[in-house]
C-alpha positions in Angstrom: -59.1 -32.6 -24.0 -56.2 -30.5 -25.2 -55.7 -26.9 -23.8 -52.8 -24.8 -24.9 -52.2 -21.3 -23.3 -50.4 -18.4 -25.1 -48.0 -20.4 -27.4 -45.9 -18.4 -30.0 -47.5 -18.4 -33.5 -47.9 -16.8 -36.8 -51.1 -17.0 -38.9 -50.2 -18.2 -42.4 -53.7 -18.8 -43.9 -57.3 -18.3 -43.3 -60.6 -19.0 -45.1 -64.3 -18.8 -44.4 -65.8 -21.8 -42.5 -69.6 -22.3 -42.1 -71.6 -19.1 -41.5 -69.5 -16.9 -39.3 -66.3 -18.7 -38.6 -62.8 -19.0 -40.0 -60.4 -21.9 -40.6 -57.1 -20.6 -39.4 -53.7 -22.3 -40.3 -50.9 -21.3 -37.9 -47.2 -21.9 -37.8 -46.4 -22.2 -34.1 -43.1 -22.6 -32.3 -43.9 -25.5 -30.1 -46.4 -27.5 -32.2 -45.5 -26.8 -35.8 -48.3 -26.1 -38.3 -51.8 -26.5 -36.9 -55.4 -25.8 -37.9 -58.0 -24.1 -35.8 -61.5 -22.9 -35.9 -62.0 -19.2 -35.1 -65.7 -19.3 -34.1 -67.6 -16.1 -35.0 -64.4 -14.4 -36.2 -65.9 -13.2 -39.4 -68.2 -11.0 -37.5 -65.5 -9.8 -35.0 -64.4 -6.1 -35.1 -61.0 -7.2 -34.3 -59.2 -9.0 -37.2 -56.5 -11.5 -36.7 -53.6 -10.6 -38.9 -50.9 -12.5 -40.9 -47.2 -11.5 -40.5 -47.6 -10.7 -36.8 -46.1 -12.6 -34.1 -49.0 -13.8 -31.8 -49.5 -15.6 -28.6 -52.6 -17.9 -29.1 -54.6 -20.1 -26.8 -56.8 -22.9 -28.0 -58.5 -26.1 -26.9 -60.6 -29.0 -27.9 -60.7 -32.7 -28.8 -59.9 -34.4 -32.1 -58.0 -33.0 -34.9 -59.9 -29.7 -35.3 -59.8 -27.6 -32.2 -60.9 -24.0 -31.4 -59.0 -20.9 -31.0 -59.9 -19.4 -27.7 -58.0 -16.0 -27.8 -54.9 -14.3 -28.9 -52.8 -11.4 -28.4 -50.3 -9.6 -30.5 -46.7 -9.9 -29.3 -45.1 -7.7 -32.0 -44.6 -4.2 -33.5 -47.2 -3.0 -35.9 -46.5 -4.5 -39.3 -48.5 -4.4 -42.5 -46.7 -5.7 -45.7 -47.6 -4.0 -49.0 -46.6 -4.4 -52.7 -43.7 -6.9 -53.4 -43.1 -7.4 -49.6 -46.7 -8.7 -49.3 -46.3 -11.0 -52.4 -42.9 -12.5 -51.0 -44.6 -13.0 -47.6 -47.6 -14.7 -49.1 -45.3 -17.0 -51.1 -43.3 -18.1 -48.0 -46.6 -18.6 -46.1 -47.7 -20.9 -48.9 -44.5 -22.9 -49.1 -44.9 -23.5 -45.2 -48.4 -24.4 -45.7 -47.8 -26.9 -48.5 -44.5 -28.4 -47.3 -44.9 -28.9 -43.5 -46.6 -31.7 -42.0 -49.3 -31.0 -39.3 -48.2 -30.9 -35.8 -44.5 -31.5 -36.7 -42.4 -28.9 -34.7 -39.6 -27.1 -36.6 -38.2 -24.9 -33.8 -35.3 -23.4 -36.0 -37.4 -22.9 -38.9 -40.0 -20.9 -36.8 -37.0 -18.6 -35.7 -36.0 -18.3 -39.4 -39.6 -17.4 -40.6 -39.8 -14.7 -37.6 -36.6 -13.2 -38.8 -37.6 -13.3 -42.4 -40.8 -11.4 -41.7 -39.0 -8.8 -39.6 -36.4 -8.4 -42.4 -39.0 -7.8 -45.1 -39.7 -4.4 -43.3 -36.3 -3.6 -42.0 -33.8 -4.2 -45.0 -33.5 -2.3 -48.3 -36.0 -3.6 -50.9 -33.2 -4.3 -53.2 -32.2 -7.3 -50.9 -35.6 -8.9 -50.6 -35.3 -11.5 -53.4 -31.8 -12.6 -52.0 -33.5 -12.8 -48.5 -36.1 -15.1 -50.1 -33.6 -17.3 -51.8 -31.6 -17.7 -48.4 -35.0 -18.6 -46.7 -35.8 -21.3 -49.4 -32.3 -22.8 -49.1 -32.7 -22.9 -45.3 -36.3 -24.5 -45.7 -35.0 -27.2 -47.8 -32.2 -27.8 -45.3 -34.6 -27.9 -42.4 -36.9 -30.5 -44.2 -34.0 -32.7 -44.9 -33.5 -31.8 -48.6 -30.3 -29.7 -48.2 -27.4 -30.0 -50.5 -23.7 -30.0 -49.8 -22.5 -26.4 -50.4 -18.9 -27.1 -49.4 -17.9 -29.9 -51.7 -18.9 -31.1 -55.1 -20.3 -34.5 -56.1 -16.9 -36.1 -56.1 -15.6 -34.6 -52.9 -13.6 -31.6 -54.1 -14.0 -28.3 -52.3 -16.3 -25.9 -54.2 -14.1 -23.6 -56.2 -15.4 -20.0 -56.5 -13.6 -19.6 -60.0 -15.4 -22.6 -61.5 -19.0 -23.1 -62.9 -21.2 -25.9 -61.9 -24.4 -27.7 -62.7 -26.8 -29.1 -60.2 -27.4 -32.8 -60.0 -30.8 -33.8 -58.4 -30.1 -35.5 -55.1 -26.4 -35.5 -55.8 -25.1 -31.9 -55.5 -23.0 -29.7 -57.7 -20.7 -31.0 -60.5 -18.1 -28.8 -62.3 -19.2 -28.1 -65.8 -17.9 -25.7 -68.5 -21.5 -25.2 -69.6 -22.7 -24.8 -66.0 -24.6 -21.7 -65.1 -24.1 -21.8 -61.3 -21.0 -20.1 -60.2 -18.8 -21.4 -57.3 -19.1 -17.9 -55.8 -22.9 -18.2 -55.6 -22.6 -21.6 -53.8 -20.3 -20.0 -51.3 -22.7 -17.1 -50.9 -25.5 -19.5 -50.1 -23.3 -21.3 -47.6 -22.4 -18.0 -45.9 -26.1 -17.2 -45.5 -25.3 -13.5 -45.4 -28.1 -11.2 -46.4 -25.6 -8.4 -47.1 -23.4 -10.6 -49.4 -25.8 -10.7 -52.3 -24.9 -12.1 -55.8 -25.2 -10.1 -59.0 -28.6 -10.0 -60.8 -27.5 -12.8 -63.3 -26.6 -15.2 -60.5 -29.6 -14.1 -58.3 -31.9 -15.4 -61.2 -29.7 -18.6 -61.5 -30.3 -19.0 -57.7 -34.1 -18.5 -58.2 -34.2 -21.3 -60.9 -32.0 -23.7 -58.8 -34.3 -23.3 -55.8 -37.4 -23.8 -58.0 -35.8 -27.0 -59.3 -35.0 -28.2 -55.8 -38.6 -27.4 -54.5 -40.5 -28.9 -57.5 -40.3 -32.5 -56.4 -41.7 -31.6 -53.0 -44.4 -29.3 -54.4 -45.6 -31.6 -57.2 -47.7 -30.6 -60.1 -50.0 -28.2 -58.2 -48.9 -24.6 -58.9 -48.3 -22.1 -56.1 -51.0 -19.5 -56.2 -48.8 -16.8 -54.9 -46.1 -17.4 -57.6 -48.6 -16.1 -60.3 -48.5 -12.8 -58.5 -44.9 -12.2 -59.5 -46.0 -12.4 -63.2 -48.9 -10.1 -62.9 -46.9 -7.1 -61.7 
């Protein structure tokens, strides 16, 4: 019998389960991604919210345990518009890419910071914030790329253009679209040091290329929302 009390968590996905319950996917600090049954929650007057830092308690035997109670350990936060879409996209990445019950302590902190920054920083920086999170997520999962040196061991030159070689890194190329400056900006991981709009789109395409082998052929549902706006 497992019994966990007040562990840090974010709700990342929920769906109906049986007549009155919910299946709840949480990203927790101590236990990674877990799935719990929220019994009778569909009839509850108090709704458990995504993008809120929670303290949850749960217990049970086997793979599917039950949520006993939760409390909000956060400021009020309700994402809207594009911020909501970006948050849903990141939640879907975590849901798809993380293994169950595999802790990622640093990634949890990165996710918490990402959610906070969505409501704290200028909206113009939101897509750069997302690109940095994607890069850090790949790094955390063991699919990082060397941002300091190219494929032959030379330091990345901010004045050169590069192309990305899958599982290799960056190679100088006169026809490359990735600027050395962008690679340095990814390395710096500074939200206030954003690339221009052209290189921001290049970074989007680069991250999608890097994520594709991990996500497979099943499309991300949240990504379609970017094209419907």
